C-alpha positions as CSV (number, residue, x, y, z in Angstrom):
1,M,17.2,-147.2,-18.0
2,E,19.1,-147.8,-21.1
3,L,16.3,-146.3,-23.2
4,V,16.4,-143.1,-21.2
5,T,20.2,-142.6,-21.3
6,P,21.8,-143.6,-24.6
7,G,25.1,-144.8,-24.9
8,I,28.1,-142.8,-26.0
9,G,28.6,-145.2,-29.3
10,L,24.9,-144.4,-30.2
11,L,25.3,-140.5,-29.8
12,F,28.4,-140.8,-32.0
13,W,26.9,-142.5,-34.7
14,M,23.6,-140.3,-34.6
15,T,25.7,-137.4,-34.8
16,V,27.8,-138.6,-37.6
17,C,24.6,-139.6,-39.5
18,F,23.1,-136.4,-38.8
19,L,26.1,-134.5,-40.0
20,L,26.3,-136.6,-43.0
21,L,22.6,-136.2,-43.7
22,L,23.0,-132.3,-43.3
23,A,26.1,-132.5,-45.9
24,L,24.0,-134.5,-48.4
25,M,21.0,-132.3,-47.8
26,R,23.2,-129.2,-48.4
27,K,24.7,-130.6,-51.5
28,F,21.8,-132.2,-53.2
29,A,18.7,-130.5,-51.8
30,W,19.4,-127.0,-50.3
31,G,21.5,-126.0,-53.2
32,P,18.8,-126.6,-55.8
33,I,16.2,-125.4,-53.5
34,L,18.1,-122.1,-52.7
35,K,19.1,-121.7,-56.4
36,A,15.4,-122.1,-57.3
37,L,14.3,-119.6,-54.8
38,N,17.0,-117.2,-55.8
39,E,15.9,-117.7,-59.6
40,R,12.4,-117.1,-58.5
41,E,13.2,-114.1,-56.4
42,E,15.2,-112.7,-59.3
43,G,12.2,-113.4,-61.7
44,I,9.9,-111.6,-59.4
45,K,12.3,-108.6,-59.2
46,E,12.6,-108.5,-63.0
47,A,8.7,-108.9,-63.5
48,L,8.2,-106.0,-60.9
49,N,10.8,-104.0,-62.7
50,E,9.2,-104.6,-66.1
51,A,5.8,-103.9,-64.6
52,Q,7.2,-100.5,-63.4
53,K,8.6,-99.9,-66.8
54,A,5.2,-100.7,-68.4
55,R,3.5,-98.2,-65.9
56,D,6.0,-95.5,-66.9
57,E,5.6,-96.2,-70.5
58,I,1.8,-96.3,-70.3
59,S,2.1,-93.0,-68.2
60,S,4.4,-91.5,-71.0
61,L,2.0,-92.7,-73.7
62,K,-1.0,-91.1,-71.8
63,E,0.7,-88.0,-71.7
64,N,1.6,-88.1,-75.3
65,Q,-1.9,-88.9,-76.1
66,D,-3.2,-86.0,-74.1
67,Q,-0.7,-83.7,-75.9
68,I,-1.9,-85.2,-79.2
69,V,-5.5,-84.4,-78.3
70,R,-4.6,-80.9,-77.2
71,E,-2.7,-80.2,-80.5
72,A,-5.8,-81.6,-82.4
73,K,-8.1,-79.4,-80.6
74,E,-5.9,-76.4,-81.2
75,Q,-5.8,-77.2,-84.9
76,R,-9.5,-77.9,-85.1
77,E,-10.0,-74.4,-83.6
78,E,-7.7,-73.0,-85.9
79,I,-9.0,-74.6,-88.9
80,I,-12.7,-73.4,-87.7
81,S,-11.3,-69.9,-87.3
82,E,-9.7,-69.9,-90.7
83,A,-12.7,-71.3,-92.2
84,K,-15.1,-68.6,-90.6
85,K,-12.7,-65.8,-91.7
86,F,-12.9,-67.3,-95.2
87,V,-16.6,-67.3,-95.2
88,E,-16.9,-63.8,-93.9
89,D,-14.4,-62.7,-96.6
90,Y,-16.2,-64.6,-99.2
91,K,-19.7,-63.1,-98.1
92,S,-18.0,-59.7,-98.0
93,N,-16.6,-60.1,-101.6
94,Q,-19.9,-61.5,-102.7
95,K,-21.8,-58.5,-101.4
96,K,-19.4,-56.0,-102.9
97,Q,-19.8,-57.7,-106.4
98,I,-23.6,-57.8,-105.9
99,D,-23.6,-54.2,-105.0
100,Q,-21.3,-53.2,-107.9
101,E,-23.5,-55.3,-110.4
102,M,-26.8,-53.5,-109.0
103,E,-25.0,-50.3,-109.2
104,K,-24.2,-51.1,-112.9
105,R,-27.7,-52.3,-113.5
106,L,-29.3,-49.4,-111.9
107,Q,-27.1,-47.1,-113.9
108,S,-28.1,-48.9,-117.1
109,V,-31.7,-48.6,-116.3
110,Q,-31.3,-45.0,-115.5
111,D,-29.4,-44.5,-118.8
112,S,-32.2,-46.4,-120.5
113,I,-34.9,-44.4,-118.8
114,Q,-33.2,-41.1,-119.7
115,K,-32.9,-42.3,-123.5
116,E,-36.6,-43.4,-123.4
117,K,-37.5,-40.0,-122.1
118,Q,-35.4,-38.3,-124.5
119,T,-37.0,-40.2,-127.3
120,A,-40.5,-39.6,-125.9
121,M,-39.7,-35.9,-125.6
122,E,-38.5,-35.8,-129.4
123,S,-41.8,-37.7,-130.3
124,I,-43.9,-35.2,-128.4
125,K,-42.2,-32.3,-129.9
126,E,-42.8,-33.6,-133.3
127,S,-46.5,-34.5,-132.4
128,V,-46.9,-31.0,-131.0
129,A,-45.2,-29.3,-133.9
130,S,-47.3,-31.2,-136.3
131,L,-50.5,-30.5,-134.5
132,S,-49.6,-26.8,-134.3
133,I,-49.0,-26.9,-138.0
134,E,-52.4,-28.5,-138.7
135,I,-54.2,-26.1,-136.3
136,A,-52.2,-23.1,-137.9
137,E,-53.2,-24.4,-141.4
138,K,-56.7,-24.6,-140.6
139,V,-56.8,-21.3,-138.9
140,L,-55.0,-19.7,-141.7
141,E,-56.7,-22.0,-144.1
142,K,-53.6,-22.1,-146.0
143,K,-51.4,-24.9,-146.4
144,L,-47.6,-24.5,-146.6
145,E,-46.4,-25.6,-149.8
146,Q,-42.9,-26.3,-149.1
147,D,-41.3,-28.6,-146.6
148,E,-38.5,-26.2,-145.9
149,E,-41.0,-23.5,-144.7
150,Q,-42.9,-26.3,-142.7
151,Q,-39.6,-27.2,-141.0
152,A,-38.7,-23.7,-140.2
153,L,-42.1,-23.1,-138.7
154,I,-41.8,-26.2,-136.6
155,N,-38.4,-25.2,-135.2
156,K,-39.7,-21.7,-134.5
157,S,-42.6,-23.2,-132.5
158,L,-40.3,-25.6,-130.7
159,D,-37.8,-22.9,-129.8
160,K,-40.9,-20.9,-128.3
161,L,-42.1,-24.2,-126.3
162,N,-38.5,-24.6,-124.9
163,I,-39.4,-28.3,-123.8
164,K,-36.4,-30.2,-122.6
């Protein structure tokens, strides 16, 4: 029965050894283990905080990127609008210049036609006058002897024709 009921001395030394073992474990094992666990816990907390900061920063960067993209689109639309306006103004100015140039050329051609018409009329008047004189000479069978008389007759005939 001694195995079933231990003696008081054995219980005392077992308790002393157990308490000594607990003290040694607390001093040499639990302290470093708890310290390592606390450090690891702090490291995990710090990593979680940094991850949260990184998420916030990424979110902020994404918002900034979206803002930059919106601004770029607005600038692109503004540039396109300005370019279209410039092209329309340029087309309008070019059309005005072409119209003015065409008007000048048309006026020049009309002036030229008027001058040619006037020159042709003068030529026709002279031809008609000369023919009239020749016919008159043949009819009268008399040739005028002086150019002054001939010119006076031409002018008189022209005044009667009244060709403009």
